[in-house]
N, C-alpha and C positions, 0 to 999 in steps of 0.2 A: 651780601650780594649787592653790587653796585647797580643803581637804577640808571637808565639812559639819561643823558644830560638834556633837560627839557628846553633850555633857552641858550643855545650856543651863540656866541657873538662872532660874526664873520668880520674880520678886520677889513676896514675900507681899502687899505693899501693892497690887499690880496685880490681885490676885484679889479682886474685890468680891463681897460677899454682899448679896442683896436684903433690905432691912429688912422687919420684920414688918408694917409698915404698908403696904408695897407688894405683899406676897404676896397672891395671890388668896384670897378667903374663900369658904366654902361658899355656893353660890347665885349667885356671880358668874359672868360669862361666862368660858369656859375661857381661862386665861392672861391675863385682864384684871382687874386689881384695881379696886375702886371709885374709888380715887384716880386711876388712869390713865384709867378710863372718863370720869370727870367732867372730867379734864384735856383729853381729846380733844373732849368736847362743848363745853367752854369755848373751845377753840381754834377749833372750827368756828363758834361764835357770834361770836367776835371777827372772824373772816374775813367773816362776813355783814355785820357792822356797819361795819367799817373798809374792807373791800374791798381789803386789801393783805396780802401775805405777808412783809413785811419783818421782822416780829418773830419769825417762825418759820423764817426762812432761815438758812443756815449762817453761823456767826460768822466774820468775816474774821480775827479774832485767833487763833482756834483752829486749830492746825496738827497736831493729833493727840496721843494720849497719849505722853508723852516716853519711856517705857520699853517701848514696844510692839515686838513682834517682827515679822519679815518674812522674805522669801526673796529671794535674788539668783540669777538664772539666767544662767549664762555660755553663750551660744549658740555660742561658738566651741569649746566643749568637748563639747557634746552629740553622741553618735554614733548617735542614733535607735534605741537598743536597746529602748525602751518599758518598761524595768524600772519606771519611775515609774508608768506606767499600771497595770501588774500589781499593784504595791504599794498603789496607791489603791483598786483594785478589791477587794482582800482586806481592807484596813483598814476599808472602809465596807460590807463584806458585800454587794457589788453582784453582779448576775447575771453569769456568765461570758459573754464576748463570743462571737458566732457564729464569728469567726475568731480563731485563737490569737494571743497576744502576740508570737509569733515570725514571724507572717505579714507580710511586707513589702508585700503587695498593698494594704494599707490606705493606703499612701502615694500611691496613684494618684489619690485625691481629697482635697480639703481638708475636714477634719472640725471640728466644734464640740463642746463638752461637751454631754452629754445626761443624761437621768435614769439611764441605764445606765453612763455614764462621766463622772466629774467632771473628769477631765483627759485630754487627748489630745495626741499629738505629730504634727505635720505636717512634710512634707519640701518644701524649696524649692531652686531652682537657685542655685548660688553664682556670682555674676558674676565673681569673682576666679579661680575654678577649677571648671569644670563637672564635673570628676571627683570633687569633694568637696562633696556637697550640704550645705545648712544645715538643721538641724532646730529646730523651735520648739515648745516645750511650752506648752499653753494651759489655763488654769483661771481661777477667780475671782481678781482682782488685789487684793482687800481694800483698797479705797480708804480714804484718811484720812477723807474725808467722803463716804460712799457715796451715789450717786444713787438706788440701789434703795431705801434706807431713807427718803430724802426723798420718793420717789414713792409708797411704800406707805401707803394710807389707814388701815390697821388696825394699824400699828406691828409688823409681823411680823419686821422686821429689827433687829438689835442690833450696834453696833460695840463690841467688847469692849476693855478696857484692854490686853489682850495683843496686840491688832492684828487678830484674826480678825473677819470679818463673819459673824454667825450668822443663821439663819433658823428661825422657829418655824412648822412646818406646821400646828399646831393652830389658829392664828389666820387662816390664809389662806382666802380665799373665791374665789380663782381669777381675780382681775381682770387679772393679768399686767402691771400697770403697771411693775413692776420690770424685766421683760424689755425693755420699750421704753426705760426710763430708762437702763439700763446702757450706757455707751459701748463696753464690751468684749464685750457679748452673752454674759455669763457665766451668769445664771440660766437653768435649763432647766425646762420644764414636763413633768410626768409625764402624758403623754396616755393611758397605759394605765390610769389611775385617774381617769376623767372625773367619776365621782360623788364622789370624795374628792380635791378639788383639792390639788395638792402641787407646790411649786417645790423643785428640788434644785440643789445646787451644792457646790463645794469649801468646806470650813470650816477649811482649814489645819490639819486634825487637831487641833482645839481641845482635845479631851480629853487627847490625848497631851502637848500643850504644857503644860497645867495640871499634869500629873504629872511634869514635868521632862524630857519626851522631845522629839523633833523630828518634823516631818511625815514620813509614811511614804515619800513620794516622794523626799525629800532623803536619808533613811536608806538607801534602796534603790539610789540612783544609783551605779554602779560606777566612774565617772570624776570624781565630785565636781562635776558640773555645777551642782547646787543647793546653795547655802550658806545655812544658817539661822542667825539671830541677831537682835540688836537692829537695828532699821532704821537707826539712826544709824551703827552700826558697819559695816553692809553698804554704806552709801554711801561710807564711807572706804575699804573694801576695793575697791569698784568703781573709785573715782578712782585708787587706787594702781595697779591693774592697767592702766588706760588710760594713765596717765602713764609706766609702765615699758615698756609695749608699744604704742607709737603706731602701729606698722605692722600690729598684729593687731586692734586695736579702733578703731571710730569714736568720736569724742569726745562721747559722749552716754550718760547713764544713763536708760533709758526707765522712767518711773514715779516718778522723783524729783520731778517737778513736774507731769506730765500730770494733768489733771482734779483738781488740788489735791494730787496725790501719791498713790501706792499703796503697799501693803505688799509686793507682789510686784514686783520690779524686774528689769531685764534689761540686759545689755551684749552687744554684737554686733560682728562684723567686717564686716557689710554694712549698708547703710541699712535702717532699720526699716520703711520703706514697702515694701521688697522682700519683707518677710515678713508682709505683711497687718496690720501694727500700725496702728491709727488715729493718724495724725500731725498731724491738724488740731485736736487738743483744746486747750482753753484751759488756762492754768496755775492758774487758781483753780477751786474746786469748781463743778461744773456747776449746783448750785442757785443760785449767784450769777448765772449766765447766764439763769436762767429766772424770776427774781423778777417782772419786768415782765409776762411772759406769765401767770404764775400769778395775779397781781393782776387781770388782765383776763378770766380764765376765768369764765364764768357760774357762780354758786355751786352750781347744781344738779349740775354735773359734778364738784364736789369734795365736797359734803355727802352726796349720795346714796350713792356707793360706801362711804364711811366708815360711815354709818348702816346700810346693808345688811350690811356686814361685821360690825358689832356684833350685829345680829339673828342673823346666821348663826352666830356664835360662841356666842351664848346658847342657840340651839336645839341646837347640837352638844353643849353641856355638859348640857342637860336630857336629851338622848337617852342620853348616857353614864351619867347618874345613874339613869335608868329601867332601863338595861341592867344596871347593878350591882345594883339592887334585885331585878331579876328573877332574876339568878344567885344572889343570897343566899337568895331564897325557894326556889329549886329545891334548893339544898343543905340547907335546913331540912326540906324535904319528904322528901328522900332519907334523912335521919337518922331520920325517923319510920318 
């Protein structure tokens, strides 16, 4: 059984810095530079004139950043201890759950990630041995070409060179297109903050990775179920495990090709359809499957959300500036 890689080295060239030209300037919409704003408007204009999304669709030649990281979950090793859930909860400063992480009653129902839990573990019957259930960890799979990013009209999602798919809550205006687009139902909506729209999900502990660490769930797993490392290396590890133990694993690495490939992959001893994995996904990125549909969608349904989002972001920024000015004025009055 492979232990998680304790000291991964993040290549310096993989950590990109935003150029000065791309950084938001004072007066710009929050998180949106003039260049990006104009680029978005130009993209919308091109769509109106040409009526096709072929130029903004995913590139068939792009297969992801070559040195990106990922995780490999060995479902035959997981014992359902939920140490990963607890570590994720603590690493992301999430509210403590109503039931403790030791309470096995949570396995009575199938759960999905929420705003309060970025990862969850579900229990399934083992067709090989009913006395030994199979456990499946669920979180964002960090697709090579994420459908959530393609669906977001305000560019709130970013696929990083390190492999993680990040989300900027300051740009979101609550359309939830990403939730519909994701084939794995990973993004969760924070319904407790209806006036402050916010999508939340696993970010593969991006800040820890950039500092040379590993995701909290992988570090906390007591049996080495989750292996962290370069995606290319993880595929080799998975293939070697399957080849050496044909009676233990089915001959398939889930996530190697599904939906164009994902950063979070799995190997299992039972068919993936028995564990509620979507098994009817194409091998190419989902955006490739929807180009024809997007080209036929009336322009009002694609332009309006984007323009609305820009206006929303601009108003949010103006409110923040006014709030900062008010606080500064109050401090000056207190000094007097």
